[in-house]
C-alpha positions as a Markdown table, in Angstrom:
| # | Residue | x | y | z |
|---|---|---|---|---|
| 1 | Met | -37.5 | -86.0 | 39.3 |
| 2 | Pro | -40.8 | -84.7 | 38.7 |
| 3 | Asn | -40.1 | -81.2 | 40.7 |
| 4 | Ala | -36.8 | -80.7 | 38.8 |
| 5 | Leu | -38.4 | -80.9 | 35.5 |
| 6 | Val | -41.0 | -78.6 | 36.5 |
| 7 | Val | -38.0 | -76.2 | 37.4 |
| 8 | Leu | -36.6 | -76.8 | 33.9 |
| 9 | Val | -39.6 | -75.8 | 32.4 |
| 10 | Ala | -39.9 | -72.8 | 34.3 |
| 11 | Leu | -36.4 | -71.7 | 33.7 |
| 12 | Gly | -37.3 | -72.3 | 29.5 |
| 13 | Leu | -40.3 | -70.2 | 30.1 |
| 14 | Leu | -38.3 | -67.2 | 31.3 |
| 15 | Ala | -35.6 | -67.7 | 29.2 |
| 16 | Leu | -38.1 | -67.8 | 26.3 |
| 17 | Leu | -39.8 | -64.5 | 27.5 |
| 18 | Leu | -36.6 | -63.2 | 27.9 |
| 19 | Asp | -35.2 | -63.9 | 24.2 |
| 20 | Leu | -38.3 | -63.2 | 22.4 |
| 21 | Gly | -38.7 | -59.9 | 24.5 |
| 22 | Gly | -35.7 | -58.6 | 23.7 |
| 23 | Arg | -36.2 | -59.8 | 20.2 |
| 24 | Leu | -39.4 | -58.8 | 19.2 |
| 25 | Phe | -39.6 | -55.3 | 21.0 |
| 26 | Gly | -36.2 | -54.3 | 20.4 |
| 27 | Thr | -37.4 | -52.3 | 17.2 |
| 28 | Tyr | -40.2 | -51.2 | 19.4 |
| 29 | Ala | -43.9 | -51.8 | 18.2 |
| 30 | Gln | -45.0 | -48.6 | 16.3 |
| 31 | Thr | -48.8 | -49.4 | 15.7 |
| 32 | Pro | -51.4 | -51.3 | 18.5 |
| 33 | Leu | -51.5 | -53.7 | 15.7 |
| 34 | Arg | -48.0 | -54.6 | 15.6 |
| 35 | Ala | -47.5 | -54.8 | 19.3 |
| 36 | Ala | -50.7 | -57.2 | 19.7 |
| 37 | Ser | -49.1 | -59.5 | 17.1 |
| 38 | Arg | -46.0 | -59.6 | 18.7 |
| 39 | Ile | -47.7 | -60.2 | 22.1 |
| 40 | Thr | -49.9 | -63.1 | 20.4 |
| 41 | Ile | -46.2 | -64.6 | 19.2 |
| 42 | Val | -45.1 | -64.9 | 22.6 |
| 43 | Thr | -47.6 | -66.1 | 24.5 |
| 44 | Ala | -48.0 | -68.8 | 21.4 |
| 45 | Ala | -44.5 | -70.0 | 22.3 |
| 46 | Cys | -45.0 | -69.9 | 25.7 |
| 47 | Phe | -47.8 | -72.4 | 25.2 |
| 48 | Ala | -46.2 | -74.0 | 23.0 |
| 49 | Leu | -43.7 | -75.2 | 25.3 |
| 50 | Met | -45.8 | -75.8 | 28.0 |
| 51 | Ala | -48.9 | -78.0 | 26.2 |
| 52 | Pro | -47.3 | -81.7 | 26.3 |
| 53 | Ala | -46.8 | -81.3 | 30.3 |
| 54 | Leu | -50.4 | -79.4 | 30.0 |
| 55 | Ile | -52.0 | -82.5 | 28.1 |
| 56 | Ser | -50.2 | -85.1 | 30.5 |
| 57 | Phe | -50.9 | -83.9 | 33.6 |
| 58 | Ala | -55.0 | -83.5 | 32.1 |
| 59 | Leu | -55.1 | -87.3 | 30.8 |
| 60 | Glu | -53.2 | -88.1 | 34.3 |
| 61 | Glu | -50.3 | -90.0 | 33.0 |
| 62 | Gly | -48.6 | -91.0 | 36.4 |
| 63 | Ser | -46.2 | -89.3 | 38.5 |
| 64 | Ser | -44.1 | -88.4 | 35.5 |
| 65 | Pro | -46.0 | -88.3 | 32.6 |
| 66 | Arg | -44.0 | -88.2 | 29.2 |
| 67 | Gly | -45.0 | -84.7 | 28.5 |
| 68 | Leu | -43.4 | -83.4 | 31.3 |
| 69 | Trp | -40.4 | -84.2 | 30.1 |
| 70 | Phe | -40.8 | -83.3 | 26.5 |
| 71 | Ser | -41.7 | -79.8 | 28.2 |
| 72 | Ala | -38.5 | -80.2 | 30.0 |
| 73 | Gly | -36.5 | -80.9 | 26.9 |
| 74 | Leu | -37.6 | -78.0 | 25.1 |
| 75 | Gly | -36.9 | -75.7 | 28.5 |
| 76 | Leu | -33.6 | -76.9 | 28.4 |
| 77 | Val | -33.3 | -76.2 | 24.6 |
| 78 | Ala | -34.3 | -72.5 | 25.4 |
| 79 | Val | -31.8 | -72.3 | 28.3 |
| 80 | Leu | -28.9 | -73.2 | 26.0 |
| 81 | His | -29.9 | -70.9 | 23.1 |
| 82 | Phe | -30.4 | -68.1 | 26.0 |
| 83 | Leu | -27.0 | -68.7 | 27.3 |
| 84 | Phe | -25.3 | -69.0 | 23.9 |
| 85 | Pro | -27.0 | -66.9 | 21.7 |
| 86 | Phe | -26.0 | -67.1 | 18.0 |
| 87 | Arg | -26.5 | -65.8 | 14.7 |
| 88 | Phe | -25.1 | -67.4 | 11.5 |
| 89 | Gly | -22.3 | -65.1 | 10.0 |
| 90 | Ile | -22.2 | -62.5 | 13.0 |
| 91 | Arg | -19.5 | -63.3 | 15.3 |
| 92 | Arg | -17.8 | -61.2 | 18.4 |
| 93 | Ser | -14.5 | -59.8 | 17.6 |
| 94 | Ser | -12.3 | -57.1 | 19.1 |
| 95 | Gly | -10.2 | -54.2 | 18.9 |
| 96 | Asp | -7.1 | -53.4 | 17.1 |
| 97 | Ser | -5.4 | -52.8 | 20.2 |
| 98 | Pro | -6.4 | -52.7 | 23.7 |
| 99 | Ala | -9.2 | -50.5 | 24.8 |
| 100 | Gln | -8.4 | -47.9 | 27.2 |
| 101 | Val | -10.6 | -46.8 | 30.0 |
| 102 | Gln | -10.8 | -43.8 | 31.9 |
| 103 | Pro | -13.1 | -42.4 | 34.4 |
| 104 | Leu | -15.1 | -39.5 | 33.1 |
| 105 | Ile | -17.2 | -38.5 | 36.0 |
| 106 | Pro | -18.9 | -40.5 | 38.9 |
| 107 | Gly | -20.6 | -43.8 | 37.2 |
| 108 | Met | -19.2 | -42.7 | 33.8 |
| 109 | Gln | -16.4 | -43.5 | 31.8 |
| 110 | Ile | -14.4 | -42.9 | 28.3 |
| 111 | Arg | -13.4 | -45.7 | 26.5 |
| 112 | Ala | -11.0 | -45.7 | 23.8 |
| 113 | Glu | -11.0 | -48.2 | 20.9 |
| 114 | Thr | -8.8 | -48.6 | 17.5 |
| 115 | Phe | -9.7 | -49.6 | 14.4 |
| 116 | Ala | -7.3 | -50.7 | 11.8 |
| 117 | Ser | -7.6 | -51.6 | 8.2 |
| 118 | Lys | -5.5 | -51.0 | 5.2 |
| 119 | Leu | -8.4 | -49.1 | 3.5 |
| 120 | Ile | -8.1 | -46.2 | 5.7 |
| 121 | Pro | -7.2 | -43.3 | 3.6 |
| 122 | Ala | -3.8 | -41.6 | 4.3 |
| 123 | Ala | -5.7 | -38.4 | 5.0 |
| 124 | Ala | -7.5 | -40.3 | 7.8 |
| 125 | Asp | -4.9 | -42.2 | 9.5 |
| 126 | Gly | -5.2 | -41.2 | 13.2 |
| 127 | Leu | -8.7 | -39.6 | 13.0 |
| 128 | Glu | -10.4 | -39.7 | 16.2 |
| 129 | Cys | -14.2 | -39.7 | 16.8 |
| 130 | Leu | -16.2 | -39.3 | 20.0 |
| 131 | Val | -19.3 | -41.0 | 20.1 |
| 132 | Leu | -22.4 | -40.4 | 22.3 |
| 133 | Ser | -25.4 | -42.4 | 22.5 |
| 134 | Asp | -28.4 | -43.1 | 24.3 |
| 135 | Leu | -28.7 | -39.7 | 26.4 |
| 136 | His | -32.2 | -40.2 | 27.6 |
| 137 | Cys | -32.2 | -36.5 | 28.6 |
| 138 | Asn | -35.7 | -36.4 | 30.0 |
| 139 | Thr | -35.3 | -34.3 | 33.3 |
| 140 | Arg | -33.3 | -31.2 | 34.2 |
| 141 | His | -30.9 | -33.4 | 36.4 |
| 142 | Lys | -29.7 | -35.8 | 33.6 |
| 143 | Leu | -29.6 | -32.5 | 31.2 |
| 144 | Glu | -26.9 | -31.0 | 33.8 |
| 145 | Leu | -25.0 | -34.5 | 34.1 |
| 146 | Leu | -24.5 | -34.2 | 30.3 |
| 147 | Arg | -23.4 | -31.0 | 30.5 |
| 148 | Arg | -21.0 | -32.0 | 32.9 |
| 149 | Ile | -20.1 | -34.6 | 30.3 |
| 150 | Val | -19.7 | -31.9 | 27.8 |
| 151 | Glu | -17.4 | -29.3 | 30.3 |
| 152 | Thr | -15.2 | -32.6 | 31.1 |
| 153 | Leu | -14.7 | -33.8 | 27.1 |
| 154 | Lys | -13.8 | -30.0 | 26.0 |
| 155 | Asn | -10.0 | -30.5 | 26.4 |
| 156 | Glu | -10.5 | -33.8 | 24.6 |
| 157 | Thr | -9.2 | -33.1 | 20.7 |
| 158 | Val | -11.3 | -35.2 | 18.1 |
| 159 | Asp | -11.9 | -34.8 | 14.7 |
| 160 | Cys | -15.7 | -35.6 | 14.2 |
| 161 | Val | -18.6 | -35.9 | 16.9 |
| 162 | Phe | -21.0 | -38.7 | 16.3 |
| 163 | Val | -24.4 | -38.6 | 17.8 |
| 164 | Leu | -26.7 | -41.9 | 17.8 |
| 165 | Gly | -29.4 | -41.1 | 19.0 |
| 166 | Asp | -32.4 | -41.3 | 22.1 |
| 167 | Leu | -31.8 | -37.6 | 23.0 |
| 168 | Gly | -34.5 | -37.9 | 25.1 |
| 169 | Glu | -38.1 | -38.1 | 25.7 |
| 170 | Lys | -39.5 | -34.2 | 26.3 |
| 171 | Asn | -39.5 | -32.2 | 23.5 |
| 172 | Ala | -38.9 | -28.9 | 25.6 |
| 173 | Leu | -35.4 | -30.3 | 26.6 |
| 174 | Ile | -34.2 | -31.2 | 22.9 |
| 175 | Pro | -33.0 | -27.7 | 21.9 |
| 176 | Asp | -30.9 | -27.8 | 25.6 |
| 177 | Val | -29.5 | -30.9 | 24.9 |
| 178 | Leu | -28.6 | -30.3 | 21.1 |
| 179 | Ala | -27.1 | -26.8 | 22.5 |
| 180 | Ala | -25.2 | -28.8 | 24.8 |
| 181 | Ile | -23.7 | -31.2 | 22.3 |
| 182 | Ala | -23.1 | -28.7 | 19.9 |
| 183 | Gln | -20.2 | -27.6 | 22.4 |
| 184 | Leu | -17.9 | -30.5 | 21.9 |
| 185 | Pro | -14.8 | -29.3 | 20.2 |
| 186 | His | -14.6 | -30.7 | 16.8 |
| 187 | Lys | -12.7 | -30.3 | 13.5 |
| 188 | His | -14.7 | -31.7 | 11.0 |
| 189 | Gly | -18.4 | -31.4 | 12.4 |
| 190 | Thr | -21.1 | -33.1 | 14.6 |
| 191 | Phe | -23.1 | -36.0 | 13.0 |
| 192 | Leu | -26.5 | -37.3 | 14.6 |
| 193 | Val | -28.8 | -40.3 | 13.7 |
| 194 | Arg | -32.2 | -40.2 | 15.3 |
| 195 | Ser | -33.6 | -43.7 | 16.8 |
| 196 | Asn | -36.8 | -45.1 | 18.3 |
| 197 | His | -37.3 | -42.5 | 21.0 |
| 198 | Asp | -36.9 | -39.4 | 18.5 |
| 199 | Phe | -39.4 | -40.6 | 16.7 |
| 200 | Glu | -42.3 | -40.5 | 19.2 |
| 201 | Gly | -44.8 | -37.5 | 19.2 |
| 202 | Gly | -43.1 | -35.9 | 16.0 |
| 203 | Arg | -40.0 | -35.0 | 18.2 |
| 204 | Asp | -38.2 | -36.2 | 14.8 |
| 205 | Glu | -38.7 | -32.9 | 13.3 |
| 206 | Val | -37.8 | -31.1 | 16.2 |
| 207 | Val | -34.5 | -32.9 | 16.7 |
| 208 | Glu | -34.1 | -32.0 | 12.6 |
| 209 | Gln | -34.9 | -28.2 | 13.1 |
| 210 | Thr | -32.7 | -28.0 | 16.1 |
| 211 | Ala | -30.0 | -29.7 | 15.2 |
| 212 | Ala | -29.6 | -27.2 | 12.1 |
| 213 | Glu | -29.5 | -24.6 | 14.3 |
| 214 | His | -26.8 | -25.6 | 15.8 |
| 215 | Ser | -24.4 | -27.0 | 12.8 |
| 216 | Ile | -25.1 | -30.8 | 13.8 |
| 217 | Arg | -25.6 | -32.6 | 10.5 |
| 218 | Val | -28.8 | -35.2 | 10.4 |
| 219 | Leu | -28.3 | -38.2 | 8.4 |
| 220 | Ala | -31.4 | -39.2 | 7.7 |
| 221 | Asn | -30.7 | -42.5 | 5.4 |
| 222 | Asp | -28.3 | -40.1 | 4.2 |
| 223 | Ala | -24.5 | -40.1 | 3.3 |
| 224 | Ala | -22.1 | -37.4 | 3.8 |
| 225 | Thr | -18.3 | -37.0 | 2.5 |
| 226 | Leu | -15.5 | -35.4 | 4.2 |
| 227 | Pro | -13.3 | -34.6 | 1.0 |
| 228 | Asp | -10.4 | -33.6 | 3.2 |
| 229 | Leu | -10.3 | -36.8 | 5.1 |
| 230 | Gly | -11.1 | -39.0 | 2.3 |
| 231 | Ile | -14.1 | -41.1 | 4.1 |
| 232 | Cys | -17.6 | -40.9 | 3.8 |
| 233 | Leu | -20.2 | -40.9 | 6.8 |
| 234 | Leu | -23.5 | -43.5 | 6.2 |
| 235 | Gly | -26.3 | -42.7 | 8.6 |
| 236 | Leu | -29.0 | -45.6 | 9.1 |
| 237 | Glu | -32.3 | -44.9 | 10.9 |
| 238 | Tyr | -33.7 | -47.9 | 10.2 |
| 239 | Pro | -36.4 | -49.6 | 11.0 |
| 240 | Trp | -38.4 | -46.3 | 12.5 |
| 241 | Asn | -37.6 | -44.2 | 9.4 |
| 242 | Gln | -37.8 | -46.2 | 6.0 |
| 243 | Gln | -37.7 | -43.2 | 3.7 |
| 244 | Gly | -34.7 | -43.3 | 1.4 |
| 245 | Thr | -31.8 | -45.8 | 0.5 |
| 246 | Pro | -28.3 | -44.8 | 1.3 |
| 247 | Ser | -25.3 | -45.8 | -0.7 |
| 248 | Pro | -21.8 | -44.6 | 0.0 |
| 249 | Pro | -19.6 | -43.8 | -3.2 |
| 250 | Asp | -17.6 | -46.7 | -4.7 |
| 251 | Gly | -14.3 | -46.7 | -3.5 |
| 252 | Thr | -14.1 | -44.9 | -0.3 |
| 253 | Phe | -14.0 | -45.4 | 3.3 |
| 254 | Thr | -17.2 | -45.3 | 4.7 |
| 255 | Ile | -17.7 | -45.3 | 8.5 |
| 256 | Gly | -21.8 | -45.9 | 9.0 |
| 257 | Leu | -23.4 | -44.5 | 12.0 |
| 258 | Thr | -27.1 | -46.1 | 13.1 |
| 259 | His | -28.8 | -46.4 | 16.6 |
| 260 | Thr | -29.5 | -50.2 | 16.8 |
| 261 | Pro | -26.9 | -52.6 | 16.1 |
| 262 | Asp | -29.9 | -54.8 | 13.9 |
| 263 | Asn | -28.1 | -52.7 | 11.5 |
| 264 | Leu | -25.2 | -54.4 | 11.3 |
| 265 | Thr | -26.2 | -56.7 | 8.3 |
| 266 | His | -27.3 | -53.4 | 6.4 |
| 267 | Phe | -24.0 | -52.0 | 6.4 |
| 268 | Ala | -22.3 | -55.1 | 5.5 |
| 269 | Arg | -24.7 | -55.2 | 2.5 |
| 270 | Leu | -23.5 | -51.8 | 1.4 |
| 271 | His | -19.8 | -52.7 | 1.9 |
| 272 | Val | -19.6 | -50.4 | 5.4 |
| 273 | Ser | -16.2 | -51.3 | 6.3 |
| 274 | Leu | -16.5 | -49.7 | 10.6 |
| 275 | Ser | -20.1 | -48.8 | 12.0 |
| 276 | Val | -20.9 | -47.6 | 15.4 |
| 277 | Ala | -24.2 | -48.3 | 17.3 |
| 278 | Gly | -25.9 | -48.0 | 20.8 |
| 279 | His | -29.3 | -48.8 | 21.9 |
| 280 | Thr | -28.9 | -51.7 | 24.0 |
| 281 | His | -27.2 | -49.9 | 26.7 |
| 282 | Gly | -24.8 | -52.4 | 27.5 |
| 283 | Gly | -28.1 | -54.8 | 28.2 |
| 284 | Lys | -30.1 | -54.9 | 31.2 |
| 285 | Ile | -29.4 | -56.4 | 34.5 |
| 286 | Arg | -26.0 | -57.4 | 33.8 |
| 287 | Leu | -25.1 | -60.5 | 36.2 |
| 288 | Pro | -21.8 | -62.3 | 36.3 |
| 289 | Trp | -20.9 | -65.2 | 33.8 |
| 290 | Ile | -24.2 | -64.9 | 32.4 |
| 291 | Gly | -24.0 | -61.7 | 30.9 |
| 292 | Pro | -27.1 | -59.3 | 30.2 |
| 293 | Leu | -31.0 | -60.9 | 30.7 |
| 294 | Leu | -32.6 | -59.0 | 28.2 |
| 295 | Val | -30.9 | -57.1 | 24.9 |
| 296 | Pro | -33.5 | -55.1 | 22.6 |
| 297 | Ser | -32.5 | -56.9 | 19.4 |
| 298 | Lys | -33.8 | -59.1 | 16.7 |
| 299 | Phe | -30.7 | -61.2 | 17.2 |
| 300 | Gly | -31.4 | -61.7 | 20.7 |
| 301 | Arg | -28.4 | -61.4 | 23.5 |
| 302 | Leu | -25.9 | -61.5 | 20.8 |
| 303 | Leu | -25.6 | -57.7 | 20.0 |
| 304 | Asp | -25.1 | -56.6 | 23.5 |
| 305 | Tyr | -22.0 | -54.6 | 23.9 |
| 306 | Gly | -18.2 | -54.7 | 22.2 |
| 307 | Trp | -17.1 | -55.5 | 18.6 |
| 308 | Phe | -18.8 | -57.4 | 16.2 |
| 309 | Arg | -18.0 | -58.8 | 12.6 |
| 310 | Thr | -20.0 | -60.1 | 9.7 |
| 311 | Cys | -18.6 | -60.6 | 6.3 |
| 312 | Glu | -15.7 | -57.6 | 5.9 |
| 313 | Ser | -17.8 | -55.3 | 8.0 |
| 314 | Arg | -17.1 | -54.6 | 12.1 |
| 315 | Met | -19.3 | -52.6 | 14.0 |
| 316 | Phe | -18.8 | -51.5 | 17.8 |
| 317 | Val | -22.2 | -51.2 | 20.1 |
| 318 | Thr | -21.4 | -48.5 | 22.8 |
| 319 | Lys | -23.4 | -48.7 | 26.0 |
| 320 | Gly | -24.2 | -45.0 | 25.6 |
| 321 | Ile | -24.1 | -42.7 | 28.3 |
| 322 | Gly | -26.4 | -44.9 | 30.6 |
| 323 | Tyr | -28.6 | -43.0 | 32.6 |
| 324 | Phe | -31.7 | -44.9 | 32.2 |
| 325 | Pro | -33.6 | -47.3 | 34.8 |
| 326 | Gly | -32.4 | -51.0 | 34.9 |
| 327 | Leu | -28.8 | -50.9 | 34.2 |
| 328 | Phe | -27.9 | -52.8 | 37.0 |
| 329 | Gly | -24.0 | -53.8 | 36.7 |
| 330 | Ser | -23.5 | -51.7 | 33.7 |
| 331 | Arg | -21.6 | -48.1 | 33.4 |
| 332 | Gly | -22.5 | -45.8 | 31.3 |
| 333 | Glu | -19.5 | -44.5 | 28.8 |
| 334 | Val | -18.5 | -42.0 | 25.6 |
| 335 | Leu | -16.4 | -44.0 | 23.4 |
| 336 | Lys | -13.2 | -42.5 | 21.7 |
| 337 | Leu | -12.7 | -44.1 | 18.1 |
| 338 | Arg | -9.7 | -44.0 | 16.3 |
| 339 | Leu | -8.6 | -45.1 | 13.0 |
| 340 | Lys | -5.4 | -46.6 | 12.3 |
| 341 | Arg | -4.2 | -47.1 | 8.6 |
| 342 | Ile | -2.3 | -50.2 | 8.4 |
| 343 | Pro | 0.5 | -49.6 | 5.3 |
């Protein structure tokens, strides 16, 4: 029995590390002080789980000290919380039509999803948008993969292109990345929000300036109205860009663009009906029946991939392009999102 309890404590520690690690570092610490504080919290939580067992062993309370049972109980709670993530008010949802998934290039797929609502204007009925996220083009090889994706998508007829950040980690490649994205055909424009990797090393200014050269609109906590369609696009760059408080026009159907799915609650407060996000890559190291072991989100493993709802706001979290290490069990994707008006 003591061996089984020790195993349960160890599993609890692992679950606690993965869950808290994803929650606390999902938004990325921007200063050494914040990083140190988050490490302190994780360390303190792990020590709190082990403390009863350690104290009991130190006092030599027999072969199965009560403290070990207490730590094992805490470990069981941590494991169950990890396996069944929960956040009050947020629940998994589904698209309004069966998803259509087709291969794009080797290792990459295009996923078609539908969002239906009575709030969609008649002019926007049937609107189709391509959504790209988490490109991470930090080598020439990955840039060539992006160009292959763009070349394959040139036959797609879409109204808008949405880019949800993480373009790459090398400033020198940003112009080539945006030049490739600009070749995607569209009727009403390409819109971009920046992310954690785009704000590192002053890269945010490079992205903004280069995007303007290619007629790509950066929504830096800003909104853009498409009068011909009767809709508004609202970009949130929280938490990396805290400047500005965007607000969609009253009575206008709004689509939210953001990098992290943590902004789902922000969109709900702004009465945004539909939003798209990336950042999670579908979770790192997805296992059968368990799902991802690590999700960079303050909500833990809950917002990993797919449709989610809170109040009257729905969000689709895409895996993104996915050329990134540690994504065992997950394929990259481009999202094709279609709006359908309900009479």
